[in-house]
N, C-alpha and C positions, 0 to 999 in steps of 0.2 A: 374922078369918081371911081375909076378902076383901081387907083392906088388905095383909096379909102376902103373899097370892098376887099382888096387883097389883104390890107392890114387887119381888118375885122376877121377874115378867115384865118389868118395866121394866129391871132389872139385866141380864137376859138379852138384851133388845133393844139396850141400850147396848153390851154386850159384843160382840154380833153386829155392830153398826155399826162399832165400833172395829176389829174384826177385818177387816171388809170394807174400811174405809178403809186399813188397813195393807196389805192385799193389793193395793188399787188403786194405792198408791204404788209397789209393785214392778211391777205389771202395766202401769201407764200410762207405758210407756217404749217408744214405737213404733219399729219398725225403720225405717231410713232407705232411701229408694229411691235407689240409686246411679246411676240413669239411664245405663245402659251402652249405648253405641252398638251397633247391630246387627252391625257388621263387626269389632268388637273380639274378641279371643280369649276363651276361657272363663275364668271366675274360677278362681283356684287352689283346691286342695282344702280349704284351711283356712278360707276365708272363711265357708263354710256353718256352721262350728263356732263362729264368733265374729262373727255378723252385726252390723253397725253399728246402734246404736240412738241415739235422741235424746240421752239423758243419758250413755250410754257414750262417744259422740263428744265431747260437751261436756267431760266429765271428761278424756278423752284429750288434747284440745287444751290444757287447762289444765296438765296434767302435762308436756306437750311443751314448754311455755314456762316451766317452773318452774326457777329457777337453784339451788334447794336440792338438786337432783339431783347437783350437783358438791360436792366436798369443801369448797371454800371459798366456796360459794354465789355463784359468778361466771359459771357456764356452764350453759346449758340446751340442750336439743335444738335449739331455735329459734335459738340463737346461731350455729350453723354452718349450719343448714337454714333459709335466709331465703327467704320466699315470692316476693319480687319477682325473685329469681335462680333460680326453679324449685326452691327449697329447697336451693340451694348457697350458698357463701360467697365466691366469686371469689378464693380464695386457692389457691396451688399445693398446699399440704398443710394439712390441718385443724389448727387451733390450739386447744389445750385450756387448762386452768387454768395459771396462772403462765407463760403464753406458751409452753407446751410444744408442740413441733411433732410432729404425728402422722406415721404412715408413708405415708399416702395422701391423695389429693385427695378432698374431700367429694363423694359421689355425690348426684345429684339424687333427690328423693323425689316420684315421680309414677307413677300407674298401677300401684302396688305390688300391688294386688289381683289382677293378672294375671300377676305374675312367679313364676317357679319357684325362683329363687335370690336371695339378698340378700348384699350386700357385694361388693366387687370380685372376691373369690376364691370367692364362692358358699358361704361357710362356714355360712350359715344357710338352711334350707329353709322355715322357718316364721317369719312376721313377728313373731309373739308371742314368739319366742325371741331376737329381735335387740336390743331395748333394753338388755339387761344388758351387752352388749359395750361401748358407750361409757361406761356407768356405772362399770364396774370397770377400764377401761383407764387405765394410768398417764398416758399422753399426752393423755387426754381429760378425763373427770370425776374419775377416781381416787377413787371412793367405793365404796359397797356398797349393795345394796337395803335391807338392814336399817338402815343409816344414814339413807337417804332416808325410810324409813317412820317412823323416830324423829322426823324433822324435821316431818313433815306430820300425824302422828297426832292432834294436838290442834287442827288447823285446822278451824274450824266450817264453812267453805265446802266443804272436802273431805268432811267427814262427811256433809253434805247431799247432795253429788253421788254419793258411793259408795252412799248409801241409795237415791237415785233410780235409779241405774244397776244396782245389784245386789240391792236389797231390804233391806239393812242397812248399818250404818256401818263394818263390819269392813274394814280396809285390809290387803290381802294382796299379795304379789309377783305372783301370777297375775292378780289384778284390775288391778293397775297395768299390766302388760304387755298384757293384753287390751284395755284402754281406749285405750292409746296406739296399738295396732294398728288398732282401730276407727276412730280419727281418721285414721290414715294410709290406710286403705282408701277413705276418701271423697275422697282427693286424685286425682281423675281429670281429666286434661287431654285434651280432645277438641273444642276449639272454636277451633282455629287457622285461618289462611287455608286451609291444606291441607284441613281438614275442611269448610270452607265451600265450597271448590271441589267436593269430592266430593258435597256436598248441592246443588250447582248454584245456589248463592247468589251466587257471584262467579266470576271467571275468573283464571287465571294470566296474568302479563305474558309477553311473548315470551321474556325472559331466564329467567324462572322455568320456563316450559315446556321450554326447551332444557336447563335444569338438571335437570328431571325426567327427560328422556330420557337424559342422561348418567348420572344416578343409577341408573336401571333397568339400564343396561349395566355399570356399574362399581362399584356400591355395594350394590345391593339383595340380593345373595346373603347378606350378613351382616346388613344393616340392613333386614330384611324385615318385612312385615305392618304392622299399624296401630300397633304399639309401636316400629317401626323398630329392632328387634333380634330376632335369632333365639334369643337367650338362651344361646348357646353360649359356650365358653371358647376363646380363640385367642391364640396368640403372633403378633403382627403386626409384630414387629421394631422396636418403639418404643425410644427411648433407655432404658437400664436404670437403675432405681433401685438404687444401689450399697449401700443399707442392707442389712446382713447378715441382717436379719429378713425381707427380701422374697424371695419365691419364686413369687409369683402363686398360681395354683390348686394348685400343688404343696405349698403350705403346708397345704392341706386334705387332699389325696389321698396325699401322699408319693410320687407317681409322677413320675419324671424327665421323662416326656413332657409333663407339665403345667407344667414350669418356665416362669415368666414368661408364662403364659397368663392372660388376664383375661376377665371377662364382657363380651361385646359391649354397649356402653352404648346406651341409647335415644337417638335424635336429637331427640325432642320437646323443644321449648324450648331447643335447642342454642345459639341466639343468646345466651341469658342465662347459660350455665353455664361460660364461660371461667374459668380456663385448662383445657386438655384433656389427657387422659391420666391414667393411674393415680396419678401424683404431679405432675400439672400441668406436664408437659414442654413443652406448646405454648401460647403466649399467645393465639393467634388461630386461627380456622378456616383462614385462608389458610396459616398456617405448617404445619398438619396436612397440607393438600393438597400443599404444596411438598415436604414430607418424603416423602410417598407417591410423588410424581413423581420425586424425585431418587434414591430407593432407600432401603430400610430395612435394619436390621441383620440379618445372617444368623444362623441358629440351626438346630440339628438338627431342632427341632420347629416351625420357621417354618411358618405356615399355607400350605397348598398354593396358595392364591390368589396369594401372593407368590412362593413357592418355584418355581412353574412358569412364572412370568412375569418372570424376571430381577430378582426381589426389588423390584418396583415396580408401581405403577399409573400408567401414563403419562397425563398430563393436559396439555392446552394451557392457556395463560393464559385464553383465552376460556371454556373448559370450567370452569375454577376459579371464575371470576366468576359464571357461570350456576349452578354447583352451590351456591355460597354463597347466591345469590338464592333458589334453591329451598329450601334448608335453613332459611332464615329464614321460609318459609311455615309452618314447624312451631311458630312462636311463638304462644303462647296468652295474650293480654292479660287475658282473663277469669280464667284460672287463676292468673296471677302478680299480678293486681290492679295492673297497670301503667297 
């Protein structure tokens, strides 16, 4: 009887240990400290519902670079979002499978945890809902989430990562989207020369300081705060993308007053993200400033900053040189790994 009782206790002990080990595998997935600078804006409301974790981020980064997300296994998220270019591709418009040309320029991916809108037209309010867009878009990956899941479901590395990140090996669309978003939430750029000047570690050159002063006078009303964007949508009279599918923010709202209005882009790492504009209209920063100086396209909904000032932002050649010098202080070599 004692032997039987001992055997039962041993089984219960082993079962308890196995259960604890299983729980530990799910629990031992610590949250990642995002190290947010004190003067950055608040995190968006969705980050608290999907806090980045060690294995969630590792899984997300692997998914981000997996070419099996595309129909012909040639394109991943990282094919267009290249880190050394602040996660852009230096092409006028994004290029998908079979060389298909997309509607717009590839936007940079940085400081997304603080953004209220995603995509040029703000069509997504939650980062976890954004990855499906390139997966199903004909000009990008031209696939489906079910097709992606079918390709990776037997991958041993993925099974291990899903278990570590979520507690079991079950691969679901929601878990794919959440892990990619977790990875993207960690992409915080806050160590440029500009940031170091604010921390009193270095100083601006004379040209950079003059550029800063011009920036405050003529640019900061739209490119405000530590993200250098007020996250508004504006028609600033850029040359038009004549693709009939393009309408800017109006594609989302259906409101005529939003026609050809686009989200004000961040200027962080702007040195690395040429060409500029919603479909790469401008090859250089100088060409953007020249366009502002010479006069932009008129429109009924042209932003008042231009509408009330002769459709231009007047700039001297010296101001342009200094502005560019100042904007280059937003370059973060740590973030881009340059």
